N, C-alpha and C positions, 0 to 999 in steps of 0.2 A: 634474686631471680631476674633473668633478663626479660624485658617486655616482649610480648608476642607481636611481631610486626603485622602479621595477618589480622590479628584481633584489633590492633590499633587502626589499621586501614578500614576495617569493617565498621568500627565505632566512630571514625572521623569522616564527616561529610566532606571537608575540604580535601582530604586525601583521596576519597573516592571520586570527587569531581575532577581532581587533578589527573588521576589515572584514566578516567573516561576521556578527558580532553586529550591527553597524550596518546591514548589508543586511537582516537579518531584522527588526530593529526598524523600519527604514524601510518595509518591506513592511507590517508590522503597523500602523505609524502611518498609512501611506497608506490601508490598508483601513479602519481605525477612523475616521480623520478624513474620509475620503470618505463613509462612512456617516453620520457626524455632520453633515457639511456638507450632505449631501443632505436629511436630515430638518430641519436648521436652515434650509436654504434654503426648504423647503416651508413651514415655520412662518413664516419672515419674509415669504415670498411671500403666504401667506394673511393675515398681519397687515397687509401693505402694501395688499392689496385691501380688507381691512376698514377700514384707515385712509382709503383713497380713498372708500369708501362713507360713512364718518363725515364726511369733508370735503364730500361731496355733500350730506349731510343738513344740515350747517351752511350750505352755500351756498343750499340750498333755503329755509332759514329766512330768510336775508338777502333773497333775491329775494321770498319770500312776504311778508315784512314790508313791503317797499316797495310791492308791488302791493296789499296789504291796506290800506295807508295811503290809496292812491288810491280803493280800493273804499269805505272808510269815508267819505271826503269825498264821494264820489259818492252814497252812500246818504243821507247827511245832507242834502245839497243837493237830492237828488231828492225827498225827502219834502216839502220846502218848496215845490218847483215843483208837485207834485201838489195841494198845498193852495191854490195860487194860480193855477190854470189859467185862470181868467176874466180875469186881469189881465196881459196880455202885456207891458205896459210895465214892471211891477214885476219880471217874470221877466228882462227885459233888464237892468234895473239890478242885480238880484241877481247875475246872471251876471258883470257887470263887476266887482262887489265881490269875488266869489270869485277871479277872475283877478288882481285887484290884491293880494289877501291870500295867495294860494297860488302862489308863483313856479314850483312844480313842474308846475303845470297849464299846458298850452300853448294849449288851446282848449276851449270848452264849446258843445255844440249841443243845442237843444231842438226836435225836428222833430215835426210833427203830421200826422195822417192828413188828406188833403184832405177838406174839408167839416166839420171839427171846429168851425170858427168860421163861423156862417152869413153874417156880413157879408163874408167872403172868398170865399164860393162854394166851388167844387171845386178851387180852386188849392192847390198845395202851399205850406206855410208853415213856415219854420224860423227860429228865433232863434239865430244863430250868432255868437259873439264869439271872437276868437283874437288871438294876439300877432303883430305884424308890425313888425319892425325896432325893437323896444323899446316899441311902442305897442299898446294894445288897440283893435282895430277890429272892425267888424261886416261880415259878408259874407252875401250872399243864397244863395250856393251853396257847396258843398264839393267840391273836386276837379273843378271846372268841369263838373259834371254834376248831374242831379237826384238828391237823396238817396233817392228812392223805390226805386232799384235798387242801392243801395250796401249792403255787408254789415253795416255797423254799425247800419243802420236796418232792413233787410229781415229779418234772422234774429231779432233780439229781438221784432219784430212778429209773425213767423210762429210762433215757439216760445213767446212770452210768458215769456222767461227772461233773467236777467242773463247777460252774456257779455263776454269780451274778444275784440276783433276781431284778425284777422291783419294783419301789415303788407302794404301794397300799394304798388306803384310810384308810384301817383298820390295816395296818402294822405300828404300832406306839409303841414305848417303852419310858416310862417316858415322855409321851405326845409329843414325837418328831417322825417325819416320818423317817423310817429307810430303808436301803437296807441290804441284807444278802448275804454273800459269803458262799455258801453251797458246801460241799464235801461229796460224798457217803462213807459210812463206810462198809468195807469189812471184811468178816470172812469166812475162808475156801473157798475163791474164790467166795463168794456170797455177794451181797449187802444186808446188814442187817439193815441199817439205814442211817441217814444223820446227818452230823455235820455242824452247821451253826453259823457264827459269824456276829452279827449285828453292824452296825455303823449308826450314825445319819447323815442324809444328810444335816441337818442344820450345823452340825460341819464340814462336808466335804466341803460344800460351803464356809464357813468362812475361813477354812485353805487354800483352793486352791486359793481363791481370795486375800488372804494376800500375796501370793507368785506369783501373776500374773506378766508377764514381764513388763508391763507398767501400771501406776496408773489409767489411764482412759480407759483401755481395760477391757471389760467384757467378760466372758466366760461362757459356759454352756455345760452340758453333758445330752443328751436326748436319751431316748430309742426309738425304731422304732414304738412304740405304741403311742408316743406323750407325755410321762411322762418325767419330768426333774429330773435328779439325782443331777445336780449342776445347780444353777441359782442365779444371784445376787438378784432377787426378790424372797424372800423365800415363798411368797404367791403362787408362781407357782410350788412349789415342791410337786406336786400332780399328779395323773393320768390324762391323756388327757389334760394337761395344754397347749400343743401346739395348740389345737383346740380353746382354749380360746383366745390365742394370734391371731389366724387367724380371730376371730370375731372382735378383736380390730383393725386389719389391713386388711380390706376386699378386698383391691386391688388385682388384679390378680397376680401381680408380687410377693407379699408376700406369697400368697397361693401356687404358683408354687414353690417358694423356700422352703416352709415348707414341701411340699410333696416330693421334691427331698431329703431333709434331712431325712425324715422318711423312704424313700426307700433306704437309705444307700449310697447315691451318694456323690461325692466330687465336690467342686466348690467355686467360689467367686462371690459375688453380692454387688452392691452399693445400699443401702437402707437408708431410713430415719426412725430412731427409736426414738420415743419420741421427735420428732422435731429436732433431731441431725443427720446430714448426717454421715453414717458409712459405712465401708467396712466389709462385713460379709464373713468370710471364714469358711468352714465346710468340714468334712470328717469323714469316719467311724473310730471308736476308737478301735484300736488294733483288737483282735479277737472276740470282743463282738458284740452284736446287738445294739450298741449304736452309737450315732453320737456326735462328739465333735465340738464345735463352738466357735469362738471368734468374737466379734464386736469391730472394731477399729475406733475411730473418724477420719474422713478424715483430719481434720486440724492437726493431729499429724503425721500420716503416709504419708500425702501429704504436709507436711510443706514446703519442698523445692519448690514444685509447687506453693503453695500459696504465698510464698515470691518472687518467680520468676516473678509473674505478675506485682506487683508495681515496682519491680526493672527494668523490661523491659520498662515499661512506663516512668520511670524516666530517663533511658538511652536514650530512643528515644527523650524525651522532651529536655534533655540537648544537644543531638546531633543536633536537629533542631535549638535550640537557637544559638549554636556555628556556625552552617552553615549560619543562618541569619546574625549574626554579621560579620562573615568572608566575606560572599558575599557582604554585604552592604559596608564594608570598601574597599575590593578589587575592586569591580566594580566601586565604587565611585572614587577611585584613578585612575583606568584605563580609566574611561570616562571623566576625567578632561580636556584633550585636546579637546574632543568633545564639552564640555560645553563652552570652550574658543572660538571654531569655531562658535558655535551657537550665542554667544554674538557678535562676529565679523560680522557674517552674518546679524544680525539685524542692526548693525551700517551701513554696506554696503547698506542694503535695504533703509536706511534713507539718503543715499547719502554720507556717510563718507568712501570714497574709499581708503583713505590713512591710515587706521587703521593698526598699527604695529602688526604683528603676528610672534611669535618666531618660528624659524625653529626647527622641531622635529628630534631627533637623533634615534628614535625608528625605528625598521625594520619591525614591524607588520603592519596590515591594518590601525590602527589608525595613525601611523607615516606616512605611504604613503598618507593617506587622508589629513593629516595636510599639508604636503609639496605640495600635488596637489592643495589644497585650496590656498596656498600661490602663487603658479604658476598661478592659475586661477585669483587671485586678481591682480597680476602684469600684466597679459594679459589684463584683463578688464581695468586697469588703462591706459595701452598703447593704447588700442583701443579708450578709451575715449579721450585721448590727441589727437589722430589722428582725431577723430570726431570734437573736438574743433577747431583744425587747419583748417580742411575743412570747418567748419561752418564760420570761419573768411574769408576764401577765397570766400565762397558763398555769404557772406554779401557784400564783396567788389565787386564781379562780379555782384551781384544784383544791387548795386549802379550804377555800370557802365552801366548795361543794362537799368536802370531807366533813366540815363542821355541820353543814346543813344535813348531811346524811346521818350524822350522829344524832342531831336534834330530831330528825324524822324517825330514826330508829327508836329513840326514847319516847317520842310521841306515840308511835305505833305500840310500844310496849304498854304505855299508860292506857291507850285506848283499848288494848286487848284486856288489860286488867279491868278497865271500866265496863267493857262489854261482858266480860266474864261475870262481873259483879251484877250487872243488869240482868244477865241471863239467870244468875242464881236467884235474884229477886223475883223473876217471873215464874220460877218453879213452884213456889208456894201457892199463888193465886190460880195458876193453871191446874195444879193438882187439886185444889179446893173446888174449882169449877168442875173438874172431871168427877170428883167425888159427889158433888151435889147433883149433877146430871145423872149419874148412875143411880143415886138414891131416888130421884124423881122417877126414873124409868122403872125402877123395881117396885116402888111403893106408891105410885101416884093414885092407885085405886083406894088405897086405905087412908090417904091423906085428905085432910080437910082443905077447904078453899083457903083458909087463912094460912095454913102450913105451906101450901104450894106458893102463895104469894110471898111468904117470908123467904122461901128458898130462892124464888126468882129474884128477889131484891138482893139476896146474897150473891147470886151469880152475876147480876149487873154490877155490883160493887167490885167483885173480883175482875170482871171483864174490863171495867174502867181502869183498874190498876194496871192490867196487862197492856191496855191500849196506850196508856201514858208511857209505860216502859218501851213499847214498840216505837212510839213517836220519838222518844229520845234516841233510840237506836237508829231510826231513819235519819234523824237530824245529824247524828255523828257520821253516818255513812255518806250523806250528801256533802257534808263539809269535807270529808276525806277525798271524795271525787274531785271537788273543786280545787283542793290543794294540789292533787296530782296533775290536774289539767293545767294549772298555773306553772307547775314545775316543768 
């Protein structure tokens, strides 16, 4: 039959003490580590958000570097175009040379205000070269419409300001969506046209994501109208793509984050994108109306936190096991004298009062208890010896009393016989006195003086006899009372 563990624990003081110590330490550990874990989690959480913001800054540098390269090329070539406005043929040749030497550029357009060249009248005039199936070709129109009402031309003309255009559905070159960096062309202090350099946002997305800070980090660049300039999913490189994402993630938290981004705000959020928990960091991109964003997997930027949880549980578990082992061994050793006392107490309970118990040299409560138990055992033994001695004396006295009782009983029997004999001896004189008295009473008138005297003498004689017998009875009674008083 297997031993009952619960019964063993209930019967074992060391086991119960160990369990209570472990329970207390477990509660203490739970409270301490919970507090530490809470503050550590807050610290790691803040660190992870800071790390996401650092990654966002690095991603912004990468994106800015690529866009600045295009801006620098545009400014350098724009200067040459402004210096050679009167020679449109040279502008065309120069544009072709740029496209041949800069494979990152997909198209260049130089559009003029109608009437800029008198020989062309009021017609709109644009020098536009772009790539088409690996070749550099010229087109008279862009996006099958007049450039006069297109964003890349109209806004720089109106504002007299350099700018990046937003992606549009019909802004495509060589069947790739593009964005344009446009600069107004000045002549004699007036804006006479717009010079625009086109780049593919497919290419821009690819180049930027090849240089992202971490391999699993994804980044995007979005305009405030919801169009993506950079996004790892190229199907979203189109106008109002953010609203398509909001349809995919209809929860309020996603919509609120999307509107914050389109309003040009900064922040960090923890979201689940495509089933993967991510930390999303976003902020406005430089001086543009764009918003740059990075999505970092939580298991990467919060790696320390994720490894801290199993490590903490392992440390707590090992600490509890060590405490259990230490408490079991230490308490078992410390309570060894108590177990010896418990065994001795059971033997004493069964009548073995001479069980040898070793004197303890310890100065603590266990040592005091052991020595006190030994003193108590010796005192009990001494009292038991005295009780045994008194029991022997009582047995002897009882025997003596029994013998005395027998003698007394025999004496009482003899006395009763004696008293009975005395009483029988008194019957005859008493009866004789009664008879004489009766005779005197009945015949005193007939009797002579001599007869009456004779009868009186006889009564006196019998009375003397009775008096002697009564005296002996009184003597016996007095002696009996004295003996009973002495007893």
